[in-house]
FIKOL-747270 format. One record per residue: z, y, x of N, C-alpha, C in turn. Coordinates in steps of 0.001 Angstrom, whole numbers, plus 500000, padded with zeros to 6 digits. Each point is the difference from the previous one (the first is absolute). Layout:
# FIKOL-747270
ZYXZYXZYX...
END
This chain:
# FIKOL-747270
894588078757316510498863499861500395498840499190499401499049500485500127498723499261499492499731498775500899499353498722499443499657499104500984498717500277500952499033500919499342499142500621500914500519500841500878500753500799499897500750500787501072500539499301500999500726498959499554500713498777500952499084499534500849498728499604499494499113499565500753499213500862501022499797501248499755499576501088500801501229500355501148500945499911499899501196500373500620499993498912501234499964498688499438499823498753501021498685500028500791498960500408499276498784500034500952499964500860501190500797501323499557499806501055500872501371499742501023500958499641499664501092499654500911499769498725500960499574498534499435499949499033500622498477499471500007499041500531499349499035499345499795499092499388501194499942500555501175499123499689500985500969498908500681501256500034500167500743499071500631500049498602499156500072500273498634499782498689499119498724499409499984498784500935499993498842499207500031499786499379501338500582500437501157499914499104501181500788498963499979501019499948499225500685498749499864499369499068499177499476500209499139499039499211498785500804499672499085499248499366499111500389499615498545501055498814499894499741498985501034501044498975500043501198500492500329500315500960501076501132500593500242500719500732499050499040500704499264500690500891498744500629498782499121499359499118499710500417498628499044501332499783500632500049499779501218501065499375500786501270501016499676499802501396500279501105500808499998500326500183498554499221499959499089500346500071498570500750498829499667499597498847500314500788498906499907501563500132500572499926500317501268501405500379500671500769500860499085499459501381499574500702500828499331500468499328498764499105499441499138500598499266498778500977499142500232500212499255501089501060499311500317501093500721500145499994501028500670501188500940500514500200500428498509499325500349499050500327500614498559500753498930499101499468498750500162500917498994499356501432499840500659500170500269501247501246499799500441500903501151499551499449501374500012500843501092499570499992499800498585499554499439499197500321500002498453500801499078500247500252498844500516500789499134499817501554500290500408499998500738501375501116500415500729500246501308500462498986500819499398500140501624500665500435500734499033500216501154500524500161501474498981499012500468499616499846500662498948499208500881499421499098500744501089500722500648500782499396500738501039499101498951500909500176498903500410499223498945500498498993499607499361500046499808498502499065499594499181498963500915499886500236501004499915499156501249499671498917500255501541500964499712501021499194500012501226498907499035500318500597498794499627498871498912499990498915500104498972500376500484498873498987500019499203498760501250500243500487500875500794499079501092500642499032499241500897500771499141500831499146499296501292498983499159499252500400499463498976498992498955499249498849500978499363500361500937499356498839500910499508499002500438501079500749500390501324499328500649500858498905498788500781500533498875500126499021499066500382498929499520499057500518500094498683498856499637498934499017500968499958500188501377500117499201501029500202498990499676501201500762499831501189499011500008501166499030498506499762500394499117499238499232498653499878498867500428499362500295500772498578499078500542499006499221500889500730500129500812500997499229500988500723498879499073500810500444499172500633499202498918501061499226499150498961500271499785498909499071499434498948499019500955499543500237501209500143499076500716499168500471500229498527501039499598499610500362499974498525500904501234499591500325500000499031500791501093499337501344499320499447501181500478500216501143499519499301500100500562498711499286501161499530499959500339498711499146499154499221498961499677500387499211498903499366500658498854499763500730499340501116500551498641499775501273500421498709500810500768500157501155500521499121499221499869498700498818500467499945499572500381498553499567498733499250500098498949500456499960498551499411501039500108498973501220500528500369501150499766499056500214501455499073498759500676500067500207501440499257500347499909498442499704498770499517500123499856498338501018498900499814500670499543500999501108498956499704499471498499500838500309499217499363499605498792500523498423499713500162499460499741501066498579499883500155499628498613499576500708498959499563499489498842499451500218500095498618501096500448499222499854500153498723499657501157499290500195501138500833499596501337499478501364500695499217501089499223500296501226500746498752501138500585501256500520500830499398501296500797500590501041499789499137501079499191500297500005499125501105499394498809499732499803499365500970499012498776500206500480498844499133499214499646499388500179498611498966499543498720500348499611499828501359499842498859500603500997499089500235499860498561499642500952499301500319500574499750501530501133499730500313500369500268501387499405498831500640499263500152501212499667498828500846501213499016500352499339498773500238501341498913500429500585500658501268499124500583500990500724500262501151500891501336499891499474500879499118501040501168499741501480499455499355500150498949499694501380499501499464500614499121501096499570499746501067500532499626501061500862500820500756501128499533500649501115500548500872499279500258501145500107501017500880499324499993501215500728499121501132
END
């Protein structure tokens, strides 16, 4: 599925309800679903992980709709590889935080 199609489906399915909840609630739901994805990655089955990935994408699409932004445009930032160094694979030195254990 194309990202634009996902946004259109989310708008048609939940757009009015999500707009009524507001952006702050969309961010809260997205954060909650991201937490559920993290738990599924650590302890869940591939089916649970896939389910939670879908929920994260759905809430991300809803938020993008409420912001009037395109997920296709957002993803385009990475269309040629790393947006910082412009290479594929990335040749940037790892950030100190990337080396930390969670």
